[in-house]
OpenMM code with the backbone's topology and positions (N, CA, C; nanometers):
from openmm import Vec3, app, unit

residues = "UNK UNK UNK UNK UNK UNK UNK UNK UNK UNK UNK UNK UNK UNK UNK UNK UNK UNK UNK UNK UNK UNK UNK UNK UNK UNK UNK UNK UNK UNK UNK UNK UNK UNK UNK UNK UNK UNK UNK UNK UNK UNK UNK UNK UNK UNK UNK UNK UNK UNK UNK UNK UNK UNK UNK UNK UNK UNK UNK UNK UNK UNK UNK UNK".split()
positions = [
    Vec3(-5.0287, -12.2404, -5.7222),
    Vec3(-4.8786, -12.1749, -5.7726),
    Vec3(-4.8372, -12.1134, -5.6626),
    Vec3(-4.6998, -12.1311, -5.6283),
    Vec3(-4.6280, -12.0873, -5.5136),
    Vec3(-4.6546, -11.9263, -5.5020),
    Vec3(-4.6816, -11.8899, -5.3671),
    Vec3(-4.7011, -11.7304, -5.3592),
    Vec3(-4.5839, -11.6428, -5.3950),
    Vec3(-4.4667, -11.6869, -5.3602),
    Vec3(-4.3439, -11.6135, -5.4006),
    Vec3(-4.3359, -11.5953, -5.5514),
    Vec3(-4.3684, -11.7062, -5.6308),
    Vec3(-4.3560, -11.7025, -5.7607),
    Vec3(-4.4690, -11.5910, -5.8328),
    Vec3(-4.5870, -11.6202, -5.7603),
    Vec3(-4.7141, -11.5170, -5.8055),
    Vec3(-4.6728, -11.3802, -5.7852),
    Vec3(-4.6297, -11.3456, -5.6640),
    Vec3(-4.5779, -11.2150, -5.6468),
    Vec3(-4.4765, -11.1604, -5.7337),
    Vec3(-4.3599, -11.2410, -5.7592),
    Vec3(-4.2729, -11.2051, -5.8560),
    Vec3(-4.3177, -11.1673, -5.9904),
    Vec3(-4.3948, -11.2656, -6.0462),
    Vec3(-4.4672, -11.2455, -6.1845),
    Vec3(-4.5337, -11.1317, -6.1694),
    Vec3(-4.6173, -11.0996, -6.0719),
    Vec3(-4.7068, -10.9772, -6.0691),
    Vec3(-4.6300, -10.8498, -6.0697),
    Vec3(-4.5097, -10.8471, -6.0049),
    Vec3(-4.4109, -10.7356, -5.9829),
    Vec3(-4.3566, -10.7116, -6.1177),
    Vec3(-4.3091, -10.8126, -6.1835),
    Vec3(-4.2419, -10.8024, -6.3012),
    Vec3(-4.3414, -10.7662, -6.4283),
    Vec3(-4.4653, -10.8087, -6.4057),
    Vec3(-4.5542, -10.7678, -6.5027),
    Vec3(-4.6142, -10.6123, -6.4810),
    Vec3(-4.6062, -10.5744, -6.3578),
    Vec3(-4.6323, -10.4375, -6.3320),
    Vec3(-4.5229, -10.3361, -6.3691),
    Vec3(-4.4065, -10.3780, -6.3766),
    Vec3(-4.2891, -10.2987, -6.4128),
    Vec3(-4.2989, -10.2888, -6.5663),
    Vec3(-4.3268, -10.3968, -6.6397),
    Vec3(-4.3440, -10.4122, -6.7617),
    Vec3(-4.4419, -10.3108, -6.8149),
    Vec3(-4.5494, -10.3117, -6.7553),
    Vec3(-4.6607, -10.2333, -6.7927),
    Vec3(-4.6437, -10.0878, -6.7795),
    Vec3(-4.5773, -10.0488, -6.6627),
    Vec3(-4.5458, -9.9074, -6.6029),
    Vec3(-4.4504, -9.8396, -6.7197),
    Vec3(-4.3685, -9.8993, -6.7642),
    Vec3(-4.2685, -9.8427, -6.8567),
    Vec3(-4.3292, -9.7771, -6.9898),
    Vec3(-4.3984, -9.8414, -7.0512),
    Vec3(-4.4761, -9.7853, -7.1790),
    Vec3(-4.5835, -9.6877, -7.1391),
    Vec3(-4.6357, -9.6861, -7.0145),
    Vec3(-4.7506, -9.5941, -6.9683),
    Vec3(-4.6765, -9.4639, -6.9421),
    Vec3(-4.5493, -9.4647, -6.8837),
    Vec3(-4.5051, -9.3434, -6.8256),
    Vec3(-4.3866, -9.2786, -6.9238),
    Vec3(-4.3483, -9.3548, -7.0250),
    Vec3(-4.2179, -9.2990, -7.1005),
    Vec3(-4.2645, -9.1550, -7.1761),
    Vec3(-4.3787, -9.1309, -7.1986),
    Vec3(-4.4220, -8.9917, -7.2476),
    Vec3(-4.4511, -8.8779, -7.1537),
    Vec3(-4.4285, -8.9110, -7.0311),
    Vec3(-4.4430, -8.8238, -6.9036),
    Vec3(-4.3147, -8.7631, -6.8370),
    Vec3(-4.2173, -8.8625, -6.8409),
    Vec3(-4.0878, -8.8500, -6.7632),
    Vec3(-3.9852, -8.8632, -6.8393),
    Vec3(-3.8843, -8.7661, -6.8382),
    Vec3(-3.7570, -8.7774, -6.9278),
    Vec3(-3.6797, -8.8910, -6.8753),
    Vec3(-3.6242, -8.9637, -6.9751),
    Vec3(-3.5406, -9.0951, -6.9352),
    Vec3(-3.4050, -9.0836, -7.0241),
    Vec3(-3.3488, -8.9614, -7.0115),
    Vec3(-3.2328, -8.9407, -7.0856),
    Vec3(-3.2449, -8.9661, -7.2374),
    Vec3(-3.1736, -9.0427, -7.2843),
    Vec3(-3.1699, -9.0586, -7.4334),
    Vec3(-3.2809, -9.1449, -7.4873),
    Vec3(-3.3543, -9.2186, -7.3839),
    Vec3(-3.4573, -9.3059, -7.4314),
    Vec3(-3.5759, -9.2427, -7.4894),
    Vec3(-3.5971, -9.1216, -7.4463),
    Vec3(-3.7352, -9.0523, -7.4901),
    Vec3(-3.7155, -8.8948, -7.4858),
    Vec3(-3.8051, -8.8235, -7.5626),
    Vec3(-3.7958, -8.6945, -7.5719),
    Vec3(-3.9458, -8.6401, -7.5372),
    Vec3(-3.9359, -8.6033, -7.4294),
    Vec3(-4.0679, -8.5560, -7.3614),
    Vec3(-4.1326, -8.4419, -7.4205),
    Vec3(-4.0233, -8.3373, -7.4385),
    Vec3(-4.0573, -8.2109, -7.5129),
    Vec3(-4.1128, -8.2300, -7.6366),
    Vec3(-4.0568, -8.3048, -7.7102),
    Vec3(-4.1148, -8.3358, -7.8498),
    Vec3(-4.2546, -8.4109, -7.8468),
    Vec3(-4.2894, -8.4841, -7.7434),
    Vec3(-4.4395, -8.5351, -7.7334),
    Vec3(-4.5156, -8.4325, -7.6870),
    Vec3(-4.4905, -8.3385, -7.6154),
    Vec3(-4.5646, -8.2196, -7.5673),
    Vec3(-4.6046, -8.1369, -7.6737),
    Vec3(-4.5098, -8.1129, -7.7926),
    Vec3(-4.5207, -8.0196, -7.8918),
    Vec3(-4.6248, -8.0946, -7.9918),
    Vec3(-4.6257, -8.2212, -8.0044),
    Vec3(-4.6984, -8.3033, -8.1083),
    Vec3(-4.8387, -8.3236, -8.0531),
    Vec3(-4.8454, -8.3757, -7.9244),
    Vec3(-4.9860, -8.4123, -7.8594),
    Vec3(-5.0140, -8.3287, -7.7343),
    Vec3(-5.1433, -8.2719, -7.7314),
    Vec3(-5.1699, -8.2011, -7.6324),
    Vec3(-5.2133, -8.2996, -7.5126),
    Vec3(-5.2255, -8.2361, -7.3930),
    Vec3(-5.2565, -8.2909, -7.2637),
    Vec3(-5.3953, -8.3677, -7.2844),
    Vec3(-5.4921, -8.2885, -7.3607),
    Vec3(-5.6327, -8.3569, -7.3696),
    Vec3(-5.6228, -8.4960, -7.4597),
    Vec3(-5.5181, -8.5119, -7.5375),
    Vec3(-5.5067, -8.6183, -7.6489),
    Vec3(-5.4173, -8.7330, -7.5561),
    Vec3(-5.3273, -8.6977, -7.4841),
    Vec3(-5.2474, -8.7940, -7.4069),
    Vec3(-5.3101, -8.8562, -7.2896),
    Vec3(-5.4093, -8.7876, -7.2205),
    Vec3(-5.4741, -8.8614, -7.1081),
    Vec3(-5.5564, -8.9716, -7.1411),
    Vec3(-5.6488, -8.9441, -7.2512),
    Vec3(-5.7258, -9.0824, -7.2912),
    Vec3(-5.6514, -9.1776, -7.3395),
    Vec3(-5.5428, -9.1502, -7.4140),
    Vec3(-5.4542, -9.2696, -7.4602),
    Vec3(-5.3978, -9.3392, -7.3492),
    Vec3(-5.3488, -9.2767, -7.2447),
    Vec3(-5.2825, -9.3408, -7.1390),
    Vec3(-5.3884, -9.4225, -7.0556),
    Vec3(-5.4974, -9.3659, -7.0451),
    Vec3(-5.6059, -9.4443, -6.9666),
    Vec3(-5.6341, -9.5762, -7.0534),
    Vec3(-5.6655, -9.5750, -7.1861),
    Vec3(-5.6947, -9.7054, -7.2460),
    Vec3(-5.5810, -9.7928, -7.2502),
    Vec3(-5.4586, -9.7423, -7.2584),
    Vec3(-5.3508, -9.8368, -7.2530),
    Vec3(-5.3250, -9.8839, -7.1064),
    Vec3(-5.3566, -9.7986, -7.0089),
    Vec3(-5.3581, -9.8504, -6.8621),
    Vec3(-5.4480, -9.9786, -6.8506),
    Vec3(-5.5746, -9.9490, -6.8944),
    Vec3(-5.6814, -10.0500, -6.8863),
    Vec3(-5.6550, -10.1712, -6.9497),
    Vec3(-5.5789, -10.1765, -7.0656),
    Vec3(-5.5293, -10.3089, -7.1377),
    Vec3(-5.4342, -10.3798, -7.0445),
    Vec3(-5.3687, -10.3303, -6.9694),
    Vec3(-5.2649, -10.3798, -6.8676),
    Vec3(-5.3439, -10.4240, -6.7536),
    Vec3(-5.4436, -10.3318, -6.6985),
    Vec3(-5.4885, -10.3482, -6.5534),
    Vec3(-5.5778, -10.4806, -6.5787),
    Vec3(-5.6500, -10.4941, -6.6708),
    Vec3(-5.7535, -10.6049, -6.6567),
    Vec3(-5.6896, -10.7476, -6.6408),
    Vec3(-5.5765, -10.7735, -6.7298),
    Vec3(-5.5260, -10.8959, -6.7022),
    Vec3(-5.4531, -10.9212, -6.5752),
    Vec3(-5.3877, -10.8218, -6.5437),
    Vec3(-5.3215, -10.8221, -6.3978),
    Vec3(-5.4221, -10.8356, -6.2889),
    Vec3(-5.5306, -10.7607, -6.3087),
    Vec3(-5.6385, -10.7544, -6.2042),
    Vec3(-5.7072, -10.9180, -6.2025),
    Vec3(-5.6877, -10.9864, -6.2968),
    Vec3(-5.7491, -11.1334, -6.3031),
    Vec3(-5.6778, -11.2293, -6.2203),
    Vec3(-5.5436, -11.1854, -6.1976),
    Vec3(-5.4493, -11.2908, -6.1167),
    Vec3(-5.5085, -11.3048, -5.9875),
] * unit.nanometer
topology = app.Topology()
chain = topology.addChain("A")
for resn in residues:
    res = topology.addResidue(resn, chain)
    for name in ("N", "CA", "C"):
        topology.addAtom(name, app.Element.getBySymbol(name[0]), res)
């Protein structure tokens, strides 16, 4: 595969993975409600969830 295409695919996949992993942590105007997430889920609950989700994205990307 062409190196530029491979780099582009990896960049797009990384962005695609980053949005769902970070949307509970940073306010994105009307797209999410960080304060509501904090009232429902504690930090102890959110950290393992984010790690498992990150692992599900990191393994396939790491195989490239």
